[in-house]
C-alpha positions as CSV (number, residue, x, y, z in Angstrom):
1,M,0.0,-0.1,0.0
2,A,1.4,3.4,-0.8
3,D,1.9,6.2,1.8
4,L,-0.4,8.6,2.2
5,E,0.1,12.4,3.4
6,V,-3.1,14.1,4.7
7,T,-3.4,17.5,3.9
8,G,-6.5,19.6,5.0
9,A,-8.0,19.1,1.4
10,D,-7.8,15.5,1.9
11,F,-9.6,15.6,5.3
12,I,-12.1,17.8,3.9
13,R,-12.6,15.2,0.9
14,V,-12.9,12.3,3.3
15,A,-15.5,14.0,5.5
16,T,-17.5,15.2,2.4
17,A,-17.1,11.5,0.7
18,L,-18.3,9.8,4.1
19,T,-21.6,12.1,4.3
20,A,-22.4,10.9,0.9
21,L,-22.1,7.5,1.7
22,G,-25.2,7.9,3.9
23,K,-25.8,5.2,6.6
24,D,-22.4,3.2,6.0
25,G,-20.6,6.7,5.9
26,Q,-22.2,7.6,9.2
27,I,-20.6,4.5,10.7
28,L,-17.2,5.4,9.4
29,R,-17.7,8.9,10.7
30,R,-18.4,7.9,14.0
31,E,-15.3,5.6,14.0
32,L,-13.1,8.3,12.5
33,R,-14.3,10.7,15.0
34,N,-13.5,8.3,17.9
35,E,-10.2,7.8,16.4
36,L,-9.3,11.4,16.4
37,K,-10.2,11.8,19.8
38,D,-8.2,9.1,20.8
39,A,-5.1,10.5,18.9
40,A,-5.7,13.9,20.8
41,R,-5.9,12.5,24.5
42,P,-2.2,12.3,24.8
43,M,-1.9,16.0,24.3
44,G,-4.4,16.9,27.0
45,D,-2.4,14.3,29.3
46,A,0.8,16.0,28.2
47,V,-0.3,19.5,29.4
48,R,-1.8,18.3,32.7
49,A,1.4,16.4,33.5
50,N,3.7,19.6,32.6
51,V,1.7,22.3,34.4
52,G,4.5,22.2,37.2
53,Q,7.2,23.3,34.8
54,Y,5.3,26.5,34.1
55,L,3.5,27.6,37.2
56,P,4.4,28.1,40.7
57,S,4.1,25.3,42.8
58,G,1.4,26.6,44.8
59,Y,-0.8,26.7,41.8
60,A,0.2,23.8,39.6
61,P,-1.3,21.2,41.4
62,I,-4.7,23.2,41.7
63,I,-4.9,23.9,38.1
64,A,-3.7,20.5,37.2
65,A,-6.2,18.9,39.2
66,G,-9.0,21.4,37.6
67,L,-7.7,21.3,34.0
68,T,-10.3,19.6,31.7
69,V,-9.0,19.1,27.8
70,T,-12.1,18.2,25.5
71,P,-11.3,17.1,22.1
72,T,-14.1,18.2,19.6
73,T,-14.3,16.8,15.9
74,S,-16.1,18.2,12.9
75,L,-16.4,16.4,9.7
76,R,-18.3,19.0,7.9
77,G,-17.1,21.2,5.0
78,A,-14.5,23.6,5.4
79,T,-14.5,23.2,9.1
80,A,-13.6,19.5,9.2
81,G,-10.8,19.2,12.0
82,L,-9.9,18.4,15.5
83,R,-9.8,21.1,18.2
84,L,-8.6,20.9,21.6
85,T,-10.4,22.9,24.1
86,G,-8.9,23.9,27.8
87,T,-10.9,24.7,30.8
88,A,-9.7,24.9,34.4
89,K,-11.9,25.3,37.1
90,G,-11.6,28.2,39.5
91,V,-13.5,29.3,42.5
92,G,-16.7,31.0,41.3
93,R,-15.4,30.7,37.5
94,R,-13.2,29.3,35.1
95,R,-9.7,30.5,34.8
96,H,-8.2,31.8,31.9
97,I,-6.4,29.3,30.1
98,G,-5.1,31.8,27.1
99,T,-4.1,34.3,29.7
100,I,-1.9,31.7,31.7
101,D,-0.6,30.4,28.4
102,R,0.8,34.0,27.4
103,G,2.5,34.2,30.8
104,I,0.2,35.9,33.4
105,L,-1.4,34.1,36.4
106,R,-4.0,36.2,38.0
107,H,-4.8,35.1,41.3
108,P,-5.7,36.7,45.0
109,V,-2.9,37.8,47.3
110,Y,-2.5,34.9,50.1
111,G,-6.0,33.7,49.4
112,H,-7.7,37.3,50.2
113,R,-10.3,37.8,47.5
114,S,-10.2,41.7,47.7
115,A,-6.5,42.0,46.4
116,W,-5.7,40.4,43.2
117,V,-2.4,40.5,41.1
118,N,-1.1,39.6,37.9
119,Q,2.1,37.1,38.2
120,S,4.5,36.5,35.5
121,V,4.8,32.8,34.9
122,R,6.6,30.9,32.1
123,P,4.5,31.4,29.0
124,G,3.5,28.2,27.1
125,F,1.9,25.9,29.4
126,W,-0.7,24.8,27.1
127,R,0.7,25.3,23.9
128,D,4.4,23.8,24.5
129,P,3.4,20.4,25.4
130,I,0.7,20.2,22.7
131,I,3.4,21.0,20.2
132,D,5.6,18.4,21.7
133,E,3.0,15.7,21.3
134,A,1.9,16.7,17.9
135,D,3.7,14.7,15.7
136,E,2.5,11.5,17.2
137,A,-1.0,12.8,17.0
138,Q,-0.5,13.6,13.4
139,K,0.6,10.2,12.7
140,Q,-2.2,8.7,14.5
141,I,-4.6,11.1,12.5
142,R,-3.2,10.2,9.2
143,E,-3.6,6.6,10.1
144,A,-7.3,7.1,10.9
145,I,-8.0,8.9,7.8
146,R,-6.1,6.6,5.8
147,K,-8.1,3.7,7.2
148,A,-11.4,5.6,6.5
149,I,-10.5,6.1,3.0
150,Q,-9.6,2.6,2.7
151,K,-13.1,1.4,4.4
152,A,-15.3,3.8,2.2
153,G,-13.3,2.8,-1.1
154,L,-12.3,6.3,-1.9
């Protein structure tokens, strides 16, 4: 069997073809979605495992425990793809993952909720582990799409 490099256009082509197959395509789409989510899980685990390298010791375990990484797939048209969404529980509301990833941790001073500070932290707590795990995830995604192409007879 020939090697297959999956590009964004290939992903969209497969998603469109699976939709056109009706019920059989629906089963293949479900299998493909599950495989894509399985490929994304190690990236979320890597973020959780590396929080301590980026955040102060008092906050790393709290944020790691409250961190939820949700892989979402779309197999429709131009938006076909995989997205990772991260949320972290805070007291009263969610923490700002994007702000923390940019290197700013907002927290109360010694737990006093009337006085808050922005503390500089090492940027990249979300982005860096995902980039480190991306190659393996891309291999698994390519394989999942290759299998879907083969099963669909495309």
